[in-house]
C-alpha positions in Angstrom: 0.1 -0.1 0.2 0.7 3.6 -0.6 2.4 5.5 1.9 0.0 8.1 1.5 -3.8 7.5 1.9 -5.6 8.1 -1.9 -9.3 8.1 -0.3 -11.2 8.1 2.8 -13.9 5.9 4.3 -16.4 8.3 6.4 -18.1 5.0 8.1 -21.5 5.7 9.9 -23.8 3.0 11.7 -25.1 1.4 14.6 -21.9 2.0 17.4 -19.7 2.0 14.6 -18.3 5.1 13.5 -15.1 7.2 12.4 -12.9 7.4 8.9 -11.2 4.3 7.5 -8.1 5.8 5.4 -7.4 3.7 1.8 -4.1 3.6 0.2 -3.2 1.2 -3.2 -4.0 -2.1 -2.3 -7.3 -4.1 -1.2 -9.8 -3.8 1.1 -12.5 -6.2 2.6 -15.3 -5.1 4.4 -17.5 -7.7 6.6 -18.9 -9.5 9.4 -15.3 -11.3 10.2 -13.1 -9.6 12.6 -10.2 -10.2 10.1 -11.0 -7.6 7.7 -9.9 -4.7 6.5 -13.1 -3.0 7.4 -15.3 -5.0 9.8 -18.9 -4.4 9.8 -20.2 -6.6 13.1 -23.6 -7.3 11.9 -25.6 -9.9 11.3 -27.7 -8.5 8.3 -23.7 -7.7 7.0 -21.8 -11.0 5.1 -18.9 -12.2 6.9 -17.2 -11.3 3.6 -19.4 -8.8 1.6 -17.7 -6.4 -1.0 -14.5 -5.2 -1.6 -12.5 -2.7 -2.3 -9.8 -2.0 -4.7 -7.5 1.3 -5.2 -4.7 1.6 -7.9 -3.2 4.2 -10.5 -6.3 4.1 -12.0 -9.2 4.6 -9.5 -10.9 3.0 -6.9 -13.2 0.2 -7.6 -16.2 -1.7 -5.7 -16.9 -5.3 -5.8 -19.9 -7.2 -3.7 -18.7 -10.4 -3.2 -22.2 -12.5 -3.4 -23.6 -10.4 -0.2 -26.9 -12.4 1.0 -28.1 -8.7 1.7 -25.8 -7.3 -1.5 -24.7 -3.8 -1.4 -26.4 -0.8 -2.7 -23.9 2.4 -4.5 -26.2 5.5 -4.4 -29.0 3.6 -4.0 -28.5 1.1 -6.9 -28.2 -2.1 -5.4 -24.3 -3.7 -7.1 -24.8 -6.2 -9.2 -22.5 -8.8 -7.6 -19.0 -9.8 -9.2 -19.0 -6.9 -11.3 -16.4 -4.3 -10.2 -17.6 -0.2 -10.1 -15.8 2.3 -10.2 -16.4 4.5 -7.3 -16.4 8.5 -7.9 -16.1 11.2 -4.9 -18.2 11.6 -2.7 -20.1 8.3 -3.4 -22.1 6.2 -0.9 -22.3 2.8 -0.1 -24.8 0.9 2.1 -24.3 -2.4 3.7 -26.2 -3.4 6.0 -26.9 -1.2 8.5 -23.5 0.8 8.1 -22.8 3.8 5.3 -19.7 4.5 4.0 -19.0 8.1 2.2 -16.2 7.8 -0.4 -14.1 10.6 -0.5 -11.2 11.4 -2.5 -7.8 12.4 -0.6 -7.4 15.5 -3.4 -11.1 16.0 -5.0 -10.7 16.6 -8.4 -11.3 20.5 -9.6 -13.9 22.3 -12.2 -11.3 22.1 -15.8 -12.9 25.4 -15.9 -13.2 28.6 -13.9 -16.5 30.0 -13.8 -17.0 33.6 -15.8 -19.0 36.6 -14.3 -22.3 37.5 -15.3 -20.6 40.7 -16.3 -17.7 39.5 -17.6 -19.7 38.4 -21.0 -22.1 41.0 -20.4 -19.1 42.8 -21.8 -17.6 39.9 -24.5 -20.8 40.0 -26.0 -21.2 43.5 -28.5 -24.6 45.0 -28.6 -26.2 44.8 -31.8 -26.7 48.0 -33.7 -31.2 48.5 -34.5 -32.9 47.2 -37.0 -34.5 50.1 -40.0 -37.7 49.7 -39.9 -37.6 48.5 -43.1 -35.5 45.4 -42.3 -38.0 45.1 -38.2 -39.7 42.0 -38.7 -43.6 42.3 -37.6 -44.0 40.8 -34.3 -46.3 38.0 -33.9 -49.0 38.1 -31.5 -48.4 35.8 -28.4 -49.8 32.6 -29.7 -52.6 31.1 -27.9 -52.7 28.4 -25.8 -53.6 24.7 -27.0 -56.8 23.1 -27.0 -57.0 19.7 -25.0 -56.4 16.8 -26.6 -59.9 15.3 -26.8 -61.2 11.8 -27.4 -60.4 11.5 -31.5 -57.4 13.7 -30.7 -55.8 10.5 -28.7 -56.9 7.6 -30.2 -53.7 5.7 -31.8 -54.7 5.0 -35.6 -55.1 1.3 -36.5 -51.9 -1.0 -36.5 -50.0 1.5 -34.0 -47.8 0.0 -31.2 -48.6 0.5 -28.2 -47.0 3.2 -25.6 -43.8 2.8 -23.9 -45.1 1.5 -20.3 -45.2 4.5 -17.8 -41.9 5.4 -15.6 -42.0 3.5 -12.3 -43.2 5.6 -9.5 -40.4 3.8 -5.9 -41.3 6.3 -3.7 -43.4 6.3 -0.5 -46.5 7.0 -1.0 -48.9 9.2 1.6 -49.9 6.1 3.1 -47.1 4.3 4.3 -47.2 6.2 7.6 -50.2 4.4 8.7 -48.5 0.8 7.9 -46.2 -0.6 10.3 -42.7 -0.3 10.7 -40.4 -2.5 8.3 -37.5 -4.6 10.0 -34.0 -3.4 9.4 -32.7 -5.2 6.3 -35.9 -4.7 4.6 -38.5 -2.0 2.2 -41.9 -2.0 0.9 -40.2 -2.7 -2.6 -37.8 -4.7 -4.0 -34.6 -5.0 -3.9 -33.1 -7.8 -5.4 -36.2 -10.2 -7.1 -37.2 -7.2 -9.6 -33.8 -7.5 -11.1 -34.4 -10.7 -12.4 -37.3 -8.9 -14.1 -37.3 -7.6 -17.8 -37.0 -3.9 -17.9 -41.1 -3.8 -18.7 -42.0 -4.8 -15.7 -40.3 -2.6 -13.4 -43.4 -0.8 -12.5 -45.0 0.4 -8.3 -47.0 -2.2 -8.1 -44.8 -5.4 -9.2 -41.6 -3.8 -7.0 -44.4 -3.7 -4.2 -45.4 -7.1 -5.3 -42.0 -9.0 -5.0 -41.0 -7.4 -1.7 -43.7 -9.3 -0.5 -41.2 -12.9 -1.4 -38.4 -10.7 -0.4 -39.9 -10.5 2.9 -40.1 -13.8 3.3 -36.8 -15.6 1.4 -34.8 -12.7 3.1 -34.9 -14.2 6.6 -34.3 -17.2 5.4 -31.1 -16.2 3.2 -30.0 -14.6 7.1 -30.3 -16.8 9.4 -28.2 -19.8 6.6 -25.8 -17.0 6.4 -25.4 -16.1 10.3 -25.7 -19.8 11.4 -22.7 -19.4 13.3 -23.6 -16.9 15.1 -25.9 -19.4 16.3 -23.9 -22.0 17.6 -21.5 -19.2 19.2 -23.2 -19.1 22.8 -21.8 -15.5 23.0 -24.3 -14.3 19.9 -26.9 -16.5 20.0 -30.8 -15.7 20.2 -31.5 -16.3 23.8 -34.7 -19.0 22.6 -31.7 -20.8 20.8 -29.9 -21.4 24.2 -32.0 -24.9 24.7 -30.9 -26.1 22.1 -27.7 -25.5 22.4 -28.0 -27.5 26.2 -29.7 -30.5 25.1 -26.1 -31.2 23.0 -24.9 -31.2 27.2 -28.1 -32.7 28.3 -28.7 -29.8 30.5 -32.1 -28.3 31.2 -31.6 -25.1 33.1 -34.9 -23.7 35.1 -35.3 -20.4 36.1 -32.9 -19.3 38.5 -30.3 -20.0 36.2 -30.1 -16.7 34.4 -29.3 -15.5 30.2 -25.7 -14.4 31.6 -25.2 -17.8 33.3 -26.8 -20.0 31.2 -24.2 -18.1 28.5 -21.1 -18.9 30.5 -21.7 -22.2 31.8 -22.1 -23.0 27.7 -19.1 -21.0 26.8 -17.5 -23.4 28.8 -19.1 -26.6 29.0 -17.0 -28.5 26.6 -14.1 -28.0 29.1 -15.8 -29.2 32.0 -17.7 -31.7 30.5 -14.0 -32.9 29.4 -12.9 -32.7 33.1 -16.4 -33.9 34.4 -16.0 -36.0 38.0 -12.9 -33.7 39.0 -12.7 -30.9 41.5 -12.7 -28.3 38.9 -15.4 -29.6 37.0 -17.5 -29.1 40.1 -16.4 -26.0 41.3 -16.2 -24.2 38.2 -19.8 -25.1 37.3 -21.4 -23.8 41.0 -19.1 -20.7 40.8 -20.6 -19.8 37.3 -24.1 -20.3 38.8 -23.8 -18.9 42.8 -21.2 -16.0 41.5 -18.5 -17.5 44.1 -15.8 -20.0 44.6 -16.9 -22.9 46.7 -14.6 -24.7 49.4 -14.2 -28.7 48.2 -12.6 -30.8 50.9 -12.4 -34.3 50.8 -9.1 -34.5 53.2 -10.8 -33.5 56.2 -10.1 -35.9 59.3 -13.6 -35.9 60.3 -15.7 -37.2 56.9 -16.7 -40.2 55.7 -14.6 -42.4 53.4 -15.7 -41.5 50.1 -16.8 -38.6 51.4 -16.1 -34.5 51.0 -17.6 -31.5 51.6 -18.8 -28.2 50.0 -19.6 -25.3 51.7 -20.8 -22.2 49.3 -20.0 -18.6 50.5 -23.2 -17.5 50.4 -27.3 -17.8 52.6 -28.8 -20.5 52.0 -32.2 -18.6 50.8 -30.3 -16.6 47.6 -30.5 -20.4 45.8 -32.4 -23.1 46.5 -31.0 -26.0 47.5 -31.8 -28.9 45.8 -30.7 -27.2 42.0 -27.3 -27.2 44.3 -27.0 -30.1 45.3 -29.0 -31.4 41.4 -25.5 -29.7 40.9 -22.8 -31.6 42.6 -25.2 -35.4 41.8 -24.9 -34.6 38.5 -20.7 -33.3 38.4 -19.6 -35.2 41.6 -17.6 -39.0 41.2 -20.8 -41.4 41.3 -19.0 -43.2 44.0 -18.8 -40.6 46.5 -21.5 -38.3 49.0 -21.0 -35.0 50.3 -22.3 -32.5 52.9 -23.4 -29.2 51.5 -23.2 -26.0 53.9 -24.0 -22.2 52.9 -21.6 -19.3 55.2 -24.0 -16.6 54.0 
């Protein structure tokens, strides 16, 4: 890359804003943290788009993303490079990126003052009386078209279709709010139809199908977020817990469930050990327990568990169920609270 930046991206979006300097090279934009311009949103694909800058300028290409890339509100064709101009607006998911060159282009010619133009053009000499042309009377306004005038002759081709009107109408304010990433007008499917079908009605009609298809594509493209307990929806956590034959009750908060599922592979790999039992109790109670299996007053194959919390803060049967699940099968225990 060049030492001096050739352009910059002014980034705005939810919980993210700033300026990204761009030099000669390749810049990938996407949801993954390894991208040069990370955009952490479920509406952004892992590798969404790419900007390549060289001596000829900067070009942007959509990498076949699920939700597409908009350039000045127009949807880009996937895998087709487009040259960026100074001031172009790139929209990716909920983010907007304003492209600006380091040295904006200047006008080739400076504007000329009005008085300079008036002085450069000499006034025309007055015409003689014989040379003066009669001034025509003001033409009457054209008569309104009648049915006979607008009727097409036989065999004439039909008129071209009306220009589509893709602007929100006044009655749109009475509708329910649109979920993020969707629109009342088609943003993808309409591009697959011939231009004759690019009308306001067809754009709204195809948007109905996009409202069903696009959320499905988002789920498939972002399924890795479902598999991570840190980003998985709360309603999806019980499905992840089924992998470890766990059923959380209401006493497990959402934060505790996510923490346990993140460490479940380590806890179950060491199940039956002091560490696994202590870590599970620490996640549930928020305090590190004291586990002792060497006290002289203990019966053989017996250990003690002391929790530094009040017994009223937790249900004893739930704590005992956790200990029964993670202790060695041939052992017994004594549970005490010291809040």
